[in-house]
Residue, then its C-alpha position, 0 to 999 in steps of 0.5 A: x222144183x217150185x210147183x209140179x205134178x206127181x203121178x205114175x203115168x203123166x205123158x199126156x198131161x195138160x197141166x203144165x200148159x194150164x198152169x202157164x196160161x192161168x198164172x205163168x207159173x213154171x210147172x214140172x211133171x214128175x212121174x214116179x213109181x210107188x217106191x219113190x214116194x218116201x224119198x220124194x216127200x223126205x226131201x220136200x224140195x217143192x213149194x207145192x205139188x198136185x197129185x194124180x192117179x194112183x197116189x191121191x190116197x197114198x200121199x195122205x200119211x205124208x201130210x201133217x194136216x188135211x183140209x175139210x174137203x180132203x177129209x170128206x173125200x178121203x183123198x189129196x190132190x194138192x199138197x203145200x209145204x208150209x213155212x215150218x216145213x210141214x205138208x198140208x193136204x187139200x183136194x181141189x177136185x170138188x171146186x173143179x166139179x162145181x165149176x164143171x156143172x156151172x159152166x155147162x148149166x147142169x143142175x143137181x138140186x132136186x135131181x136123181x143123180x146116177x154116178x158111174x164108178x165108186x173110186x176116189x173121183x166118185x167120192x168127190x161127185x157124191x159129196x158135191x151132189x149131196x151138198x147141192x141138194x140132189x134128190x137121190x144119189x146112186x152109185x154104180x160100180x164098174x162090176x154092176x153096170x148092167x144094173x144101172x138101167x133099173x134106175x129109170x128115174x135118173x135125171x143126171x149121169x156122171x161118169x167117174x170111171x176111166x171107161x172111154x178115156x184115151x187110148x180106149x176111146x171106143x168105150x162107153x159106160x152107159x147108153x143115155x137113150x135107155x134113161x127116159x127122164x135123163x136131162x144131162x150127162x157129165x164125164x170127168x174124162x178130158x182126153x178125148x174132149x168128147x167121149x163116146x158117152x158125151x157124143x151119144x148124150x148130145x145126139x139125144x139133145x141133152x146137156x153135157x159137160x166134159x172133164x177139161x173144165x174140171x181140170x182147169x178149174x181145179x188147177x186154178x184152185x190149186x194155184x190159189x193154195x200154192x201162191x195165195x193169189x186167187x184166179x178170177x172165174x172169168x180168167x178161168x173161163x177165158x183159159x178154158x175156152x182158149x185151151x179147148x179151141x187150141x186142142x180141138x181138131x177142125x174137121x172138114x167133111x163132104x162129097x168128093x171134090x167139094x173143096x175139103x182139101x183146098x179149104x184145109x190148106x187155107x185153114x192150116x196156113x192161116x192158123x199154123x196148124x198141121x193139115x192131115x189129108x186123110x186120103x193122102x194118109x191112106x196112100x202113104x199107109x198103103x203105099x198106093x193111091x186110094x183109087x188103086x186100092x178101090x179098083x184092085x182090092x175093092x171098097x171094103x178093103x179101102x174102108x178098113x184102111x180108112x178106119x185105121x187112119x181115121x182112128x189114128x188122126x182122130x185121137x190127135x189134137x190141134x189139127x186141120x183134118x180133111x176127111x175123105x168123101x166116104x169117111x163118115x159112112x162108118x159110124x166108128x169113123x165119125x165117132x173117132x173124128x168127133x172125139x176131139x174135133x168139130x166137123x164142118x160139112x161143105x155142101x156143093x152142087x153136084x154139077x161142080x164136083x169133079x169126077x176124074x180119078x174118083x172110081x166111086x164118083x160115077x152117078x154123083x146125084x145118087x151118091x150124094x143122096x146116099x151120103x147126105x144122111x151120114x153127113x147130116x148126122x156127123x156134122x156140127x155145122x155146115x156151109x154152102x159152097x157158092x163157087x166163090x172160093x174166097x167166101x168159102x174160106x172166110x166162112x170156114x174160118x169163121x166157123x172154127x176160129x170164132 
């Protein structure tokens, strides 16, 4: 093996794809148990490896030398085998975190910074916050989250814990609205793309940064150590934008009959993405059409099934999703779809909405008035269906593919 990643559980790693896009480098995932570490480093049959949870500190004794960053953080995430066979340990997370802040336009100088978590990732954030001239740096361990709200002067929050990470994306380590002077929130988590913490921060109009930018930038720094060839910052930004675009779900919301399914089919065919029509997925899950569930079991039973389906498909990436007309009426469904998706609201005059086979579509104007606030709250963008279908498809494509 030339280059790769070692860790305990690597099933959802984006690293091979990131390294391929950055440098075209073959990159291998090497999951291993703690007991396998000694033999792996005794063989040394690699040119360079990245290290992730839970081995960033465990690998330190195998290194014959450490960089200043690794010494300061007390952990190693990149190891290079030198010409003489010795191993050199470095840590590219600080470079990744700096890029993450710059890309989002988040300023730490002169700010009161609150860091959630006290582990290895937290130490990286603490180091950079101090290097960048933060006015104060406060660290709150996971056992003392309730005490964080005493720090009312907090201006920047950084989540350095796994709270909110897949497959437990419903977790949220802090409530941004409780910090009166908050300006920005950064979350080191990259799966999902938009954690619940970031969703809440965006609702407050705050600057936000997700962990995917840090992941790509630290990979670029690792490649420079592996090969001696640096990746230009513009290349890193280009790869990040492309990866984010490819991972993001394209989600269509709006009233029943507004054109979500047909627009979804067009987008899926043109992009090559799979289409998930949530109404059809509910039918397959329940073994009966949605209208039958509504008529025989009631709306509450239908909404429970709908929530399960929204959670399942919202956790995936790279799809086109046509949501049911009432999917975003439940906040947890909107959050599930927003975690990896951009939501486009298709608005269509109620006069043109079909009602056949739709038990809830009786008084469409009243239904639209009731649902409008939910669509507004969930949507990242909106387009008007002018009854020109080709124009509708073109507008939807421009929203997602641009």
